[in-house]
C-alpha positions as CSV (number, residue, x, y, z in Angstrom):
1,X,13.1,-28.5,-8.4
2,X,13.4,-24.8,-8.9
3,X,14.5,-22.5,-6.0
4,X,12.4,-19.5,-5.1
5,X,13.1,-16.3,-3.3
6,X,10.2,-15.1,-1.0
7,X,9.2,-12.1,1.1
8,X,6.6,-12.7,3.8
9,X,5.1,-11.1,6.9
10,X,5.1,-13.1,10.2
11,X,2.3,-12.9,12.8
12,X,3.8,-9.7,14.4
13,X,3.9,-7.9,11.0
14,X,7.7,-8.1,10.6
15,X,9.0,-8.7,7.1
16,X,11.1,-11.8,6.5
17,X,13.0,-12.9,3.3
18,X,14.4,-16.2,2.4
19,X,14.9,-19.0,-0.2
20,X,13.1,-22.3,-0.6
21,X,13.1,-25.2,-3.0
22,X,9.7,-26.3,-4.2
23,X,7.8,-27.5,-7.3
24,X,5.8,-24.3,-7.8
25,X,4.9,-20.9,-6.4
26,X,1.7,-22.5,-5.0
27,X,3.8,-24.9,-3.0
28,X,5.9,-22.1,-1.5
29,X,2.7,-20.2,-0.7
30,X,1.2,-23.2,1.1
31,X,4.5,-24.0,3.0
32,X,4.8,-20.4,4.2
33,X,1.2,-20.3,5.4
34,X,1.7,-23.5,7.4
35,X,4.6,-21.7,9.1
36,X,2.2,-18.9,10.1
37,X,3.6,-16.4,7.6
38,X,1.8,-14.3,5.0
39,X,3.7,-14.2,1.6
40,X,3.9,-10.9,-0.2
41,X,6.3,-11.8,-3.0
42,X,7.5,-15.1,-4.5
43,X,10.0,-15.1,-7.4
44,X,12.0,-17.9,-8.9
45,X,15.7,-17.6,-8.5
46,X,16.6,-18.4,-12.1
47,X,20.4,-18.2,-11.5
48,X,20.3,-20.8,-8.7
49,X,17.9,-23.1,-10.5
50,X,19.3,-22.7,-14.0
51,X,21.3,-25.9,-14.0
52,X,18.3,-27.9,-12.9
53,X,16.1,-26.3,-15.5
54,X,18.6,-27.1,-18.3
55,X,18.3,-30.8,-17.5
56,X,14.5,-30.7,-17.9
57,X,12.7,-31.5,-21.1
58,X,11.9,-28.6,-23.5
59,X,8.6,-26.8,-23.2
60,X,5.8,-28.8,-24.7
61,X,7.8,-32.1,-24.6
62,X,7.0,-34.8,-22.0
63,X,9.7,-35.8,-19.5
64,X,10.4,-39.2,-18.2
65,X,6.9,-40.2,-17.1
66,X,5.9,-36.6,-17.1
67,X,3.1,-34.7,-18.9
68,X,3.5,-32.2,-21.7
69,X,3.1,-28.6,-20.9
70,X,-0.2,-27.0,-21.3
71,X,-0.1,-25.3,-24.7
72,X,-3.2,-23.2,-23.8
73,X,-1.3,-21.7,-20.9
74,X,1.6,-20.8,-23.1
75,X,-0.7,-19.2,-25.6
76,X,-2.5,-17.3,-22.8
77,X,0.8,-15.9,-21.4
78,X,1.9,-14.9,-24.9
79,X,-1.4,-13.2,-25.6
80,X,-1.3,-11.3,-22.3
81,X,-3.8,-10.6,-19.5
82,X,-6.9,-8.7,-20.4
83,X,-7.8,-5.4,-18.7
84,X,-11.2,-5.1,-17.0
85,X,-12.4,-1.5,-16.5
86,X,-12.8,-0.3,-12.9
87,X,-16.5,0.2,-13.3
88,X,-16.9,-3.4,-14.5
89,X,-14.6,-4.7,-11.8
90,X,-16.7,-3.0,-9.1
91,X,-19.9,-4.6,-10.5
92,X,-18.2,-8.0,-10.6
93,X,-17.0,-7.7,-7.0
94,X,-20.4,-6.8,-5.8
95,X,-22.0,-9.7,-7.7
96,X,-19.5,-12.3,-6.4
97,X,-20.1,-11.0,-2.8
98,X,-23.9,-11.4,-3.3
99,X,-23.6,-14.9,-4.8
100,X,-21.3,-16.1,-2.1
101,X,-23.5,-14.6,0.6
102,X,-26.4,-16.5,-1.0
103,X,-24.5,-19.8,-0.4
104,X,-23.2,-20.5,-3.9
105,X,-19.7,-22.1,-4.1
106,X,-16.9,-19.8,-5.5
107,X,-16.4,-21.7,-8.7
108,X,-20.1,-21.8,-9.5
109,X,-20.3,-18.0,-8.7
110,X,-17.5,-17.4,-11.2
111,X,-19.1,-19.6,-13.9
112,X,-22.4,-17.7,-13.4
113,X,-20.7,-14.4,-14.0
114,X,-18.8,-15.9,-17.0
115,X,-22.1,-16.9,-18.6
116,X,-23.7,-13.5,-17.9
117,X,-20.8,-11.4,-19.0
118,X,-21.2,-9.6,-22.3
119,X,-17.7,-8.0,-22.5
120,X,-15.0,-10.3,-23.7
121,X,-12.4,-9.1,-21.1
122,X,-14.8,-9.8,-18.2
123,X,-15.8,-13.2,-19.7
124,X,-12.2,-14.3,-20.1
125,X,-11.1,-13.2,-16.6
126,X,-14.0,-15.1,-15.0
127,X,-13.4,-18.2,-17.1
128,X,-9.6,-18.3,-16.4
129,X,-10.2,-17.6,-12.7
130,X,-12.7,-20.4,-12.5
131,X,-10.4,-22.8,-14.3
132,X,-7.6,-21.9,-12.0
133,X,-9.7,-22.5,-8.8
134,X,-10.9,-25.8,-10.2
135,X,-7.3,-26.7,-10.9
136,X,-6.4,-26.3,-7.2
137,X,-5.3,-22.7,-7.0
138,X,-6.7,-20.4,-4.3
139,X,-8.9,-17.5,-5.4
140,X,-6.1,-14.9,-4.8
141,X,-3.7,-17.0,-6.9
142,X,-6.2,-17.2,-9.7
143,X,-6.7,-13.5,-9.7
144,X,-3.0,-12.8,-9.5
145,X,-2.7,-14.1,-13.0
146,X,-4.4,-10.9,-14.2
147,X,-2.2,-8.1,-12.8
148,X,-3.7,-5.5,-15.2
149,X,-7.1,-6.0,-13.6
150,X,-6.4,-6.8,-9.9
151,X,-3.9,-4.6,-8.1
152,X,-2.1,-5.2,-4.8
153,X,-4.9,-3.8,-2.7
154,X,-7.4,-6.1,-4.2
155,X,-5.2,-9.2,-4.1
156,X,-4.2,-8.7,-0.5
157,X,-7.7,-8.2,0.7
158,X,-8.7,-11.4,-1.1
159,X,-5.8,-13.2,0.7
160,X,-7.0,-11.8,4.0
161,X,-10.5,-13.0,3.2
162,X,-9.2,-16.5,2.5
163,X,-7.2,-16.6,5.7
164,X,-10.2,-15.4,7.8
165,X,-12.7,-17.6,6.0
166,X,-15.0,-14.5,5.3
167,X,-14.7,-14.0,1.6
168,X,-18.2,-12.6,1.1
169,X,-17.5,-9.9,3.8
170,X,-14.2,-8.9,2.3
171,X,-15.7,-8.7,-1.2
172,X,-18.5,-6.6,0.1
173,X,-16.0,-4.2,1.7
174,X,-14.0,-4.1,-1.5
175,X,-17.1,-3.3,-3.5
176,X,-18.0,-0.5,-1.1
177,X,-14.5,0.8,-1.2
178,X,-14.4,0.9,-5.0
179,X,-17.8,2.5,-5.3
180,X,-16.9,5.3,-2.9
181,X,-13.5,5.8,-4.6
182,X,-15.2,5.9,-8.0
183,X,-17.8,8.4,-6.7
184,X,-15.1,10.7,-5.3
185,X,-13.1,10.6,-8.6
186,X,-16.3,11.2,-10.6
187,X,-17.1,14.4,-8.6
188,X,-13.6,15.8,-9.2
189,X,-13.7,15.0,-12.9
190,X,-17.2,16.5,-13.3
191,X,-16.0,19.7,-11.6
192,X,-13.2,20.0,-14.2
193,X,-15.2,19.2,-17.4
194,X,-17.0,22.5,-17.6
195,X,-14.0,24.8,-17.2
196,X,-11.9,22.6,-19.5
197,X,-14.5,22.8,-22.3
198,X,-15.0,26.6,-21.8
199,X,-11.3,27.3,-21.7
200,X,-10.6,25.1,-24.8
201,X,-13.3,26.9,-26.8
202,X,-12.1,30.3,-25.6
203,X,-8.5,29.4,-26.5
204,X,-9.5,28.5,-30.1
205,X,-11.5,31.7,-30.5
206,X,-8.7,33.8,-29.2
207,X,-6.2,32.0,-31.5
208,X,-8.5,32.7,-34.4
209,X,-8.6,36.4,-33.6
210,X,-4.9,36.6,-33.2
211,X,-4.1,34.7,-36.5
212,X,-6.8,35.9,-38.8
213,X,-8.4,39.2,-37.5
214,X,-5.6,41.2,-35.8
215,X,-3.2,41.0,-38.9
216,X,-5.9,42.8,-41.0
217,X,-5.9,45.7,-38.4
218,X,-2.1,45.9,-38.7
219,X,-2.4,46.5,-42.5
220,X,-5.0,49.2,-41.9
221,X,-2.8,50.9,-39.3
222,X,0.2,50.9,-41.6
223,X,-1.7,52.4,-44.5
224,X,-3.7,55.1,-42.7
225,X,-1.1,56.1,-40.0
226,X,1.8,56.2,-42.4
227,X,4.3,54.4,-40.2
228,X,3.5,56.4,-37.1
229,X,4.5,54.8,-33.8
230,X,1.7,52.7,-32.3
231,X,0.7,52.5,-28.6
232,X,2.7,50.0,-26.5
233,X,-0.3,47.8,-25.9
234,X,-1.1,47.6,-29.6
235,X,2.5,46.7,-30.4
236,X,2.5,44.0,-27.8
237,X,-0.7,42.4,-29.2
238,X,0.6,42.7,-32.8
239,X,3.8,41.1,-31.8
240,X,2.0,38.0,-30.3
241,X,-0.1,37.9,-33.5
242,X,3.0,37.9,-35.7
243,X,4.5,35.1,-33.8
244,X,1.4,33.0,-33.9
245,X,0.9,33.7,-37.6
246,X,4.4,33.6,-39.1
247,X,6.0,31.1,-36.6
248,X,3.1,28.7,-36.1
249,X,5.1,25.6,-36.9
250,X,7.9,26.6,-34.5
251,X,5.4,27.5,-31.8
252,X,3.7,24.1,-32.2
253,X,7.1,22.3,-32.1
254,X,8.0,24.2,-28.9
255,X,4.7,23.3,-27.3
256,X,5.2,19.6,-28.3
257,X,8.7,19.5,-26.9
258,X,7.5,21.0,-23.7
259,X,4.8,18.4,-23.4
260,X,7.3,15.6,-24.1
261,X,9.8,16.9,-21.6
262,X,7.1,17.4,-19.0
263,X,5.9,13.8,-19.4
264,X,9.5,12.5,-19.3
265,X,10.1,14.3,-16.1
266,X,6.8,13.0,-14.7
267,X,8.0,9.5,-15.2
268,X,10.9,9.9,-12.8
269,X,10.3,9.6,-9.1
270,X,11.6,13.0,-8.2
271,X,9.7,14.6,-11.1
272,X,6.4,13.0,-10.0
273,X,7.0,14.2,-6.5
274,X,7.6,17.8,-7.7
275,X,4.5,17.7,-9.9
276,X,2.3,16.2,-7.1
277,X,3.7,18.8,-4.7
278,X,2.8,21.6,-7.1
279,X,-0.8,20.1,-7.4
280,X,-1.0,20.0,-3.6
281,X,-0.2,23.7,-3.4
282,X,-2.2,24.8,-6.3
283,X,-4.6,27.7,-5.3
284,X,-8.0,26.2,-6.4
285,X,-7.4,22.5,-7.0
286,X,-4.9,22.1,-4.1
287,X,-7.4,21.8,-1.3
288,X,-9.5,19.3,-3.3
289,X,-6.5,17.1,-4.1
290,X,-5.3,17.3,-0.5
291,X,-8.7,16.3,1.0
292,X,-9.3,13.5,-1.6
293,X,-5.8,12.1,-0.9
294,X,-6.6,12.0,2.9
295,X,-9.9,10.4,2.2
296,X,-8.3,7.7,0.0
297,X,-5.4,7.1,2.5
298,X,-7.9,6.7,5.4
299,X,-10.3,4.5,3.5
300,X,-7.7,2.2,2.0
301,X,-5.8,1.7,5.3
302,X,-9.0,1.3,7.3
303,X,-10.4,-1.2,4.9
304,X,-7.2,-3.3,4.8
305,X,-6.8,-3.3,8.6
306,X,-10.4,-4.2,9.3
307,X,-10.0,-7.0,6.8
308,X,-7.2,-8.5,8.8
309,X,-4.2,-7.4,6.8
310,X,-1.1,-6.7,9.1
311,X,-0.5,-3.0,9.6
312,X,3.0,-3.0,8.0
313,X,1.7,-4.7,4.9
314,X,-1.3,-2.5,4.8
315,X,0.9,0.6,4.9
316,X,3.0,-0.8,2.0
317,X,-0.2,-1.3,0.0
318,X,-1.4,2.2,0.8
319,X,2.0,3.6,-0.3
320,X,1.9,1.7,-3.6
321,X,-1.8,2.6,-4.4
322,X,-1.8,6.2,-3.2
323,X,-1.5,7.7,-6.7
324,X,0.4,10.6,-5.2
325,X,4.2,10.7,-4.6
326,X,3.8,13.2,-1.7
327,X,1.4,10.9,0.2
328,X,3.5,7.8,-0.8
329,X,6.7,9.4,0.7
330,X,4.8,10.3,3.9
331,X,3.3,6.8,4.2
332,X,6.8,5.3,3.7
333,X,8.1,7.4,6.7
334,X,5.2,6.2,8.8
335,X,5.9,2.6,7.7
336,X,9.5,2.9,8.8
337,X,8.6,4.4,12.1
338,X,5.9,1.7,12.8
339,X,8.4,-1.0,11.9
340,X,10.6,0.4,14.7
341,X,7.8,0.1,17.2
342,X,6.3,3.6,17.1
343,X,2.7,4.6,16.7
344,X,1.2,6.2,13.6
345,X,0.1,9.6,14.9
346,X,3.6,10.9,15.6
347,X,5.2,10.0,12.3
348,X,2.1,11.3,10.4
349,X,2.3,14.7,12.3
350,X,6.0,14.9,11.4
351,X,5.3,14.6,7.6
352,X,3.2,17.9,7.8
353,X,0.9,16.5,5.1
354,X,-2.1,15.6,7.3
355,X,-4.2,18.1,9.3
356,X,-4.2,18.2,13.1
357,X,-7.7,16.8,13.2
358,X,-6.7,13.7,11.3
359,X,-3.7,13.2,13.6
360,X,-5.8,13.5,16.7
361,X,-8.4,11.1,15.4
362,X,-5.8,8.5,14.5
363,X,-4.2,9.0,18.0
364,X,-7.5,8.3,19.6
365,X,-8.1,5.3,17.4
366,X,-4.7,3.8,18.4
367,X,-5.3,4.5,22.1
368,X,-8.8,2.9,22.1
369,X,-7.8,0.0,19.8
370,X,-10.4,1.1,17.2
371,X,-8.1,2.5,14.5
372,X,-9.9,0.9,11.5
373,X,-13.3,2.4,12.6
374,X,-11.6,5.8,13.2
375,X,-10.0,5.8,9.8
376,X,-13.4,5.0,8.2
377,X,-14.9,8.0,10.0
378,X,-12.0,10.2,8.8
379,X,-12.7,9.0,5.2
380,X,-16.4,9.8,5.5
381,X,-15.6,13.3,6.9
382,X,-13.2,14.1,4.1
383,X,-15.6,12.8,1.5
384,X,-18.0,15.5,2.7
385,X,-15.2,18.0,2.7
386,X,-14.4,17.1,-0.9
387,X,-18.1,17.5,-1.8
388,X,-18.1,21.0,-0.3
389,X,-14.8,22.0,-1.9
390,X,-16.0,20.9,-5.3
391,X,-19.3,22.9,-4.9
392,X,-17.3,26.0,-3.9
393,X,-14.9,25.5,-6.8
394,X,-17.8,25.1,-9.2
395,X,-19.4,28.3,-8.0
396,X,-16.1,30.2,-8.2
397,X,-15.0,28.9,-11.6
398,X,-17.7,30.5,-13.7
399,X,-17.1,34.2,-12.5
400,X,-13.3,33.6,-12.6
401,X,-13.5,32.4,-16.2
402,X,-15.7,35.3,-17.2
403,X,-13.2,37.7,-15.7
404,X,-10.3,36.0,-17.4
405,X,-12.0,36.0,-20.8
406,X,-13.0,39.6,-20.4
407,X,-9.4,40.6,-19.6
408,X,-8.0,38.6,-22.6
409,X,-10.6,39.7,-25.2
410,X,-10.8,43.2,-23.7
411,X,-7.1,43.6,-24.0
412,X,-7.2,42.7,-27.7
413,X,-10.2,45.1,-28.4
414,X,-8.6,48.0,-26.5
415,X,-5.2,47.4,-28.3
416,X,-6.9,47.5,-31.7
417,X,-9.2,50.5,-30.7
418,X,-6.5,52.8,-29.5
419,X,-4.9,53.4,-33.0
420,X,-8.4,53.7,-34.5
421,X,-9.1,56.7,-32.3
422,X,-6.0,58.4,-33.8
423,X,-7.2,57.5,-37.3
424,X,-10.7,59.0,-36.6
425,X,-9.0,62.2,-35.2
426,X,-6.9,62.5,-38.4
427,X,-9.9,62.0,-40.6
428,X,-11.9,64.5,-38.6
429,X,-9.1,67.1,-38.9
């Protein structure tokens, strides 16, 4: 039998690692749960079990008294797991919760959604999950076969629901969590659509002026002023126009190189941290990003803890799903401190990422033993804060864009008008 390496949490939330010989990952999972541990990672040790694997029959061939491997599973793995959109996943989660609450068995609920599904990805995920559960896998193990759709947060909450025997409650919490997260993200995106569209159109119009209109003025100035020295502002605008007109390809290449380098830096951990830190400190968007990060942190951690996930494992999931390296680094420090027996409030205050109000509420939650409820209240408070910040940003963006465009276009007009005054004076003389 193959040998597996596992990482699991015990009842006190401490992380333990080890190796175990078993027929499959499911067997390891079951054995660890019998020992009172909660597995977070199970991987086969291919080096240790290589010799044993080499003595087995080839894939697709039957061993001595064994069965041939499932060709459909091989095909499925080759084809890859489908990706279900977040909006569709939220609807599926809500529907499964309703069906289970109505008393339908899990497999029948999945089959019902499979029949109703119109999108191929949703239909396939529901079918394969139902097949896996019918084959003896747990619901979390069935969903784990689709990592593109179900992240660590989702899977760990499902595992907590299985352990507590309250799957419909956990699914309902998941659906609410996803709905609120989608609502928050939607508000931020909606606030950015208007300025993005306006600035894009304004950029194209300005580029058109600089490439096609300004060069014609340059010819007029050279013919009528006879090579006289132009004002500094006019020379500045004409210089930019010449660069855009005569060096368009070089400029486009330079912009493309900058974008590629920026993306490459953004893929490194340090680069992501610097970019996220810059976003955090941005004048207009910074407060919104900060408040939305706090709301997401509070809601994710509160939902996981209220679902029965151990605090250390919950902090790991929050770190991995934060979507912001600044917050992820802060959560990692909190995780390390809690692992040493400290509370959350002190380490959170030391990160200087979270406001004093959040620290105080978490401290009260720890003292009263109602931390998940307190985290949910923090999330609701900061959801309202984000709403207000988005409204303020929306009201500020329009006049700021008008001022910006007036400065840009006004500069071009004034730069072109100043030599015209000299030409008019010469003609008048």
